[in-house]
C-alpha positions in Angstrom: 2.4 -26.2 -6.9 5.7 -24.3 -6.8 7.3 -23.9 -3.4 8.9 -20.6 -2.3 12.4 -22.0 -2.8 11.7 -23.3 -6.3 11.0 -19.8 -8.0 12.7 -19.7 -11.1 13.9 -16.1 -12.2 12.8 -16.7 -15.6 9.5 -17.7 -14.9 8.7 -14.4 -12.6 9.9 -12.5 -15.5 7.6 -14.3 -17.9 4.7 -13.7 -15.5 5.4 -9.8 -15.3 4.2 -9.7 -19.1 0.6 -8.5 -19.1 -0.9 -5.4 -18.9 -2.6 -3.4 -15.8 -5.1 -0.2 -16.0 -6.7 2.0 -13.5 -10.1 3.7 -13.1 -10.5 6.1 -10.5 -13.8 7.6 -9.3 -13.6 11.0 -7.6 -16.0 13.9 -7.1 -15.8 17.5 -8.1 -16.7 19.5 -5.0 -17.4 23.0 -4.6 -15.6 24.9 -1.9 -18.3 27.7 -1.8 -21.1 25.4 -1.2 -19.1 22.8 0.7 -20.9 20.1 -1.2 -20.8 18.2 -4.4 -20.4 20.5 -7.3 -23.5 21.3 -9.2 -21.5 22.8 -12.4 -21.7 20.5 -15.4 -19.1 18.0 -16.4 -16.4 19.9 -18.3 -17.2 20.2 -22.1 -13.6 20.2 -23.1 -13.3 16.8 -22.0 -15.2 15.4 -25.0 -18.1 13.3 -25.5 -19.0 10.8 -22.7 -20.9 8.5 -25.0 -17.4 7.4 -26.6 -14.8 9.2 -24.5 -12.2 6.3 -23.0 -10.3 8.5 -20.8 -13.1 10.8 -19.2 -16.5 9.5 -18.1 -19.0 10.5 -15.0 -20.9 8.0 -13.0 -23.8 8.4 -10.8 -23.8 11.9 -10.3 -22.7 14.6 -12.7 -20.1 15.3 -10.1 -18.7 12.1 -10.0 -15.7 11.9 -12.6 -14.1 8.8 -13.7 -10.6 8.9 -15.0 -9.5 5.8 -17.1 -6.0 5.0 -18.2 -5.2 2.5 -21.1 -3.8 -0.7 -20.2 0.0 -0.7 -19.5 2.8 -3.1 -19.5 4.8 -1.0 -17.0 3.2 0.2 -13.8 5.1 3.4 -14.0 3.3 4.1 -17.2 -0.2 3.5 -15.7 0.8 6.2 -13.1 2.2 8.7 -15.5 -0.9 8.6 -17.7 -3.0 8.9 -14.5 -1.1 12.1 -13.6 -1.7 13.5 -16.9 -5.4 12.8 -16.9 -5.6 14.3 -13.5 -4.0 17.6 -14.9 -6.4 17.7 -17.8 -9.2 17.4 -15.4 -7.8 19.8 -13.1 -7.4 22.5 -15.9 -11.1 22.4 -16.5 -12.3 22.7 -13.0 -14.4 25.9 -12.1 -12.3 28.5 -9.9 -14.4 27.2 -6.7 -14.0 23.5 -7.6 -11.5 20.9 -5.9 -11.2 17.2 -6.4 -12.4 15.7 -3.3 -9.7 13.2 -1.9 -11.9 10.7 -0.2 -14.1 7.9 -1.4 -16.9 9.1 0.8 -18.5 12.4 -0.4 -18.8 15.5 1.9 -22.0 16.2 3.8 -24.8 16.6 1.7 -28.0 19.0 2.6 -31.4 18.2 1.6 -31.2 20.5 -1.5 -28.0 18.8 -2.5 -29.7 15.4 -2.4 -32.5 16.8 -4.4 -30.1 18.1 -7.0 -28.3 14.7 -7.1 -31.5 13.0 -7.6 -33.0 15.1 -10.2 -29.9 16.1 -12.3 -28.3 13.4 -14.7 -27.4 14.4 -18.1 -26.3 11.0 -19.7 -29.6 10.5 -20.9 -28.5 7.3 -22.7 -28.2 5.7 -19.2 -31.2 7.6 -17.5 -33.3 4.1 -17.5 -30.7 2.4 -15.7 -29.7 5.2 -13.5 -33.4 5.6 -12.3 -33.5 1.8 -11.6 -30.2 2.1 -9.1 -31.7 5.1 -7.6 -35.1 3.6 -6.6 -33.4 0.4 -5.6 -30.3 1.5 -3.5 -31.1 5.2 -2.7 -29.1 8.3 -3.3 -25.9 7.7 -1.3 -24.6 4.3 -2.1 -23.6 5.1 -5.8 -21.7 8.1 -4.8 -19.0 6.5 -2.9 -15.8 6.5 -5.0 -13.2 4.0 -5.4 -10.5 2.5 -7.6 -10.8 -0.2 -10.1 -7.6 -2.1 -11.1 -7.6 -4.2 -14.3 -5.3 -7.2 -15.1 -4.8 -9.2 -18.4 -1.9 -11.7 -18.8 0.0 -11.5 -21.8 -0.1 -14.3 -24.4 3.2 -15.9 -23.4 1.8 -16.2 -19.8 -1.5 -18.0 -21.1 0.8 -20.4 -23.2 3.0 -21.1 -20.1 0.1 -21.9 -17.9 -1.4 -23.9 -20.5 1.4 -26.0 -20.7 1.9 -26.2 -16.8 -1.7 -27.3 -16.5 -2.0 -29.5 -19.6 -4.8 -27.4 -21.1 -5.4 -28.1 -24.8 -7.6 -25.1 -25.4 -5.9 -21.6 -24.8 -9.3 -20.1 -24.3 -10.1 -22.5 -21.4 -6.7 -22.0 -20.3 -6.9 -18.2 -20.0 -10.3 -18.5 -18.4 -9.1 -20.8 -15.6 -5.7 -18.7 -15.1 -7.8 -15.4 -14.6 -10.4 -17.2 -12.1 -7.4 -18.7 -10.3 -6.0 -15.0 -9.8 -9.4 -13.9 -9.1 -9.9 -16.2 -6.0 -6.5 -15.1 -5.0 -7.7 -11.6 -4.8 -10.9 -12.2 -3.1 -9.4 -14.6 -0.7 -6.8 -12.1 0.4 -9.2 -9.0 0.2 -9.0 -8.5 3.9 -5.3 -7.7 3.6 -6.0 -5.1 1.0 -8.8 -3.7 3.1 -6.3 -3.6 6.1 -3.6 -2.0 4.2 -5.6 0.4 2.0 -9.0 1.1 3.7 -9.7 5.0 3.8 -13.3 5.3 4.5 -13.6 5.6 8.4 -16.8 7.8 8.4 -19.8 8.7 6.6 -20.8 12.5 6.7 -24.3 11.7 5.5 -25.3 8.9 8.0 -25.2 8.6 11.7 -23.6 5.4 11.9 -21.2 3.9 12.3 -20.9 5.8 15.7 -17.1 5.6 15.8 -14.6 5.4 13.0 -13.9 2.2 11.2 -11.2 0.9 8.5 -13.5 1.2 5.4 -17.2 1.7 5.3 -16.8 1.3 1.5 -15.3 -2.2 1.9 -17.9 -3.4 4.6 -21.2 -5.0 3.8 -22.7 -1.4 4.2 -20.6 0.2 1.6 -20.6 -0.3 -2.1 -22.1 -3.8 -2.2 -25.4 -5.6 -3.5 -28.5 -6.1 -1.7 -28.3 -8.9 0.8 -30.6 -11.3 -1.3 -27.8 -11.4 -3.9 -25.6 -14.1 -3.6 -22.5 -14.7 -6.2 -19.8 -17.1 -4.9 -16.3 -17.3 -6.4 -16.4 -21.1 -5.6 -15.8 -22.2 -9.2 -15.9 -20.2 -12.5 -18.9 -22.0 -14.0 -21.0 -21.5 -10.8 -19.8 -17.7 -10.7 -21.0 -17.0 -14.2 -24.2 -19.2 -13.6 -25.2 -17.4 -10.5 -24.7 -14.1 -12.0 -27.1 -15.2 -15.0 -29.5 -16.7 -12.6 -29.7 -13.1 -10.9 -30.2 -11.3 -13.9 -33.0 -13.7 -15.1 -35.1 -13.5 -11.9 -34.4 -9.6 -11.8 -32.3 -9.7 -8.8 -29.5 -7.9 -11.0 -30.2 -5.7 -13.9 -27.2 -6.8 -15.8 -23.7 -7.7 -15.1 -22.6 -4.3 -14.5 -24.9 -4.2 -11.2 -22.7 -6.9 -9.8 -20.9 -5.3 -7.2 -18.5 -8.1 -5.9 -14.8 -7.4 -5.2 -13.6 -8.8 -8.8 -15.5 -8.7 -12.0 -14.6 -10.8 -15.1 -14.9 -9.0 -18.4 -15.3 -10.3 -21.9 -18.1 -9.5 -24.1 -21.6 -8.7 -22.7 -23.3 -12.2 -22.8 -22.7 -14.2 -19.7 -23.9 -17.3 -21.7 -21.2 -17.3 -24.1 -18.4 -15.7 -22.1 -16.6 -19.2 -21.3 -16.8 -20.0 -25.2 -15.4 -16.7 -26.3 -13.0 -16.2 -23.5 -12.8 -13.6 -20.6 -10.5 -10.7 -21.5 -9.4 -9.4 -18.2 -10.5 -9.1 -14.5 -11.2 -6.1 -12.6 -10.3 -5.5 -8.9 -12.6 -3.1 -7.2 -11.8 -2.9 -3.7 -9.5 -0.2 -3.3 -10.8 3.3 -1.3 -9.3 6.5 -3.0 -5.9 7.3 -1.0 -6.2 10.8 0.3 -2.3 10.9 0.8 -1.5 10.2 -2.9 -1.4 13.1 -5.2 -3.2 11.0 -7.9 -5.3 8.9 -5.9 -3.1 6.0 -5.4 0.2 5.0 -5.0 2.8 3.0 -7.2 3.6 1.0 -4.1 0.1 -0.2 -3.9 -0.1 -1.2 -7.7 3.2 -3.2 -7.0 1.9 -5.2 -4.1 -1.3 -5.9 -6.2 0.8 -7.0 -9.0 2.8 -9.2 -6.7 -0.3 -10.6 -5.3 -1.1 -11.6 -8.7 1.9 -13.4 -9.4 1.8 -15.2 -6.2 -1.7 -16.5 -7.3 -0.2 -17.8 -10.2 2.8 -19.6 -8.6 1.4 -20.6 -5.1 -2.5 -21.1 -5.9 -4.3 -21.7 -2.6 -6.9 -24.4 -2.4 -9.8 -21.9 -2.4 -13.3 -23.7 -2.1 -16.7 -22.5 -0.6 -15.6 -22.8 3.1 -12.3 -20.9 2.6 -13.7 -18.1 0.7 -16.7 -17.7 3.0 -14.1 -17.6 5.7 -12.1 -14.8 3.8 -15.2 -12.7 3.4 -16.1 -13.0 7.0 -12.4 -11.8 7.7 -12.6 -8.9 5.2 -16.0 -7.9 7.2 -14.2 -7.9 10.4 -11.2 -6.0 9.2 -13.4 -3.4 7.4 -15.5 -2.7 10.6 -12.4 -2.8 13.0 -11.1 0.7 14.4 -8.5 2.2 11.9 -5.9 1.6 14.6 -6.6 -2.0 15.3 -3.9 -4.4 14.3 -4.8 -7.5 12.6 -6.1 -10.4 14.5 -3.4 -12.8 15.3 -4.5 -15.6 12.9 -4.5 -13.2 10.0 -1.1 -11.6 10.9 0.2 -15.2 10.7 -1.7 -15.5 7.1 -0.3 -12.4 5.9 3.1 -13.3 7.0 3.2 -16.4 5.2 2.0 -14.5 2.0 4.8 -12.0 2.6 7.3 -15.1 2.7 5.9 -16.2 -0.6 6.3 -12.6 -2.2 10.0 -12.1 -0.9 10.8 -15.2 -3.0 9.4 -13.4 -5.9 11.0 -10.0 -5.3 14.5 -11.1 -5.1 14.5 -12.5 -8.6 12.7 -9.5 -10.4 14.3 -7.1 -12.4 14.8 -3.6 -10.6 14.2 -5.3 -7.3 14.9 -2.5 -5.1 11.6 -0.8 -5.9 9.3 -3.9 -5.6 11.3 -4.6 -2.0 10.4 -1.1 -0.9 6.9 -1.8 -1.7 6.9 -5.3 0.2 9.0 -3.6 3.1 6.3 -0.9 3.5 3.7 -3.7 3.6 5.5 -5.6 6.2 5.8 -2.2 8.2 2.1 -1.7 8.1 1.1 -5.5 9.0 3.5 -5.1 12.1 2.4 -1.5 13.0 -1.3 -0.5 12.0 -0.6 3.0 12.7 1.1 3.3 9.3 -1.8 2.0 7.5 -4.0 4.6 5.4 -7.1 4.3 7.7 -4.9 5.1 10.7 -3.1 7.9 9.3 -6.4 9.3 8.0 -8.0 9.0 11.4 -5.7 11.5 12.9 -7.5 14.0 10.8 -11.0 13.4 12.0 -12.2 16.5 13.9 -15.8 16.5 15.3 -16.5 13.2 13.8 -15.8 14.9 10.3 -13.1 14.9 7.7 -14.5 18.0 5.8 -11.9 20.3 7.1 -8.8 18.1 6.0 -10.7 17.3 2.7 -10.9 20.7 1.7 -7.3 21.4 2.8 -6.0 18.6 1.0 -8.2 19.4 -2.3 -7.0 23.0 -2.5 -3.5 22.0 -1.9 -3.5 19.5 -4.7 -5.1 22.0 -7.1 -2.2 24.5 -6.3 0.3 21.9 -6.6 -0.6 20.8 -10.3 -1.0 24.4 -11.1 2.7 24.9 -10.1 4.1 22.0 -12.0 6.2 22.3 -14.9 4.7 20.9 -18.2 7.5 17.9 -17.9 6.0 17.3 -14.5 2.4 17.4 -15.7 3.0 15.2 -18.8 5.8 12.9 -17.6 5.7 10.3 -20.5 5.8 13.2 -23.3 8.3 15.4 -24.9 7.4 19.1 -24.4 7.0 19.3 -28.3 4.3 16.8 -28.3 2.2 18.0 -25.4 -0.3 19.9 -27.6 -1.2 16.6 -29.7 -1.1 14.8 -26.6 -3.8 17.1 -24.9 -6.0 17.3 -27.9 -6.2 13.5 -28.5 -7.0 13.0 -24.8 -9.6 15.7 -24.5 -11.2 14.7 -27.9 -11.2 10.9 -26.8 -9.1 9.2 -29.4 -7.6 6.2 -28.3 -3.6 6.2 -28.8 -0.5 4.5 -27.5 2.6 6.4 -26.3 5.3 4.8 -28.4 8.1 7.1 -27.3 8.2 10.6 -25.9 8.0 12.0 -29.2 5.8 9.4 -30.9 1.9 8.6 -30.5 0.4 5.9 -32.3 -3.2 5.7 -33.1 -4.8 2.4 -34.2 -6.0 2.2 -37.8 -8.2 -0.2 -39.8 -4.9 -1.2 -41.8 -1.7 -2.7 -40.9 -0.1 0.7 -41.0 -1.0 2.7 -37.8 -1.4 6.4 -37.8 1.7 8.1 -36.3 1.6 11.3 -34.5 5.0 13.4 -34.0 5.7 17.0 -33.0 5.5 17.7 -36.8 1.7 16.5 -36.6 -0.3 19.8 -36.7 -3.3 20.1 -34.7 -5.1 20.8 -37.7 -4.3 17.7 -39.1 -5.8 15.8 -36.1 -8.8 18.0 -36.0 -9.6 17.2 -39.6 -8.9 13.5 -39.2 -11.0 13.4 -36.1 -13.9 15.3 -37.8 -13.9 13.0 -40.8 -14.0 9.9 -38.5 -16.9 11.4 -36.7 -18.9 11.9 -39.9 -18.3 8.2 -40.9 
């Protein structure tokens, strides 16, 4: 196992290779009705059966914004900002984007509308099952999912380090090692970024806590579902068994802190290979314009690197203990400090991360993110939940939520085109806007160049000279095929 004083700069730079992406869930809320919007999902955002960037979830008001995988974290944030802008442009005049994971208060008529209105008919059966099993409230909690996939060079390095002959096995083992790291330190992510202190639709908890969503009463499976992260094989087998017995409908119904993605067949995933992992524990950040801070992504990336360089001996005992720690932290008051034992563990982790940060390119930005975490560990009043708790009035965040949502909407409307689309030259924004709204996958190769995947070795390139008519014809022809 690598020691903190043995970290090589070239190794850390290598481990930075890989891609991350974000999926953020957020509600459209009607300011006139003071509840979830009953307007349709914007038709200008494309066909949800195939849209890679804009989807909806359990309710028609529950938007999902999905970035492409990016090598650079700032690339994720820039695309997310542009997606938020495009969604904002399609909002009804009375609509805002709700800044919290927990929805506003729903009246009986709102719940009835929620239960009866669902316009993705291709998912209707699955949605009906979830509604009957979990009720109307659990699945309208919003959150952020962060995906990660290592680059081939990272897998090769790990393969050599571990002496594994099969590259698929090496990648599977690497991703599960990182998964255990994220699950084992979930309590720290809950402490730092928990931001769902109360539920406007339930009488409990009576007092604000750090994160309802991250607790056992939040976005979780029923108590009879037990999927452990002890071993990779056991993790896969327990999911398959739960599906076979009817405890779970499909892998998509597993609501653990981390999912492993790679095809739809659990029986063959170890042979075909895990493609990426998905961390699912983050609340929406009410203090971030786009719902998450760049510093949060940086800390998660550092946690991933530490999971590769400094692997813990995770087993059933230590992972069970970590789950109990997370429940304890989630149900604590927003202003409570970490228990002394967890402060010690957090500090040991920070020391490891510090050894990584000092050898990173552009170290100052990473250092600032780590310094913020250090400050929050030392002072719980700087955590997201504690800051949010100061805005609770009469056991409600409604007033603050509408103020933040309205302010964000106005801010987006006042931004310049360059601010709204930070990765794109102004001359290419119409093409960028069209491809994103229609739902055509592409890569931002340069500020004046978008690259669309093609069946041939010669991808289609979009420049400011590419007319919208050309793109419309191309997309329509693709639709007809």
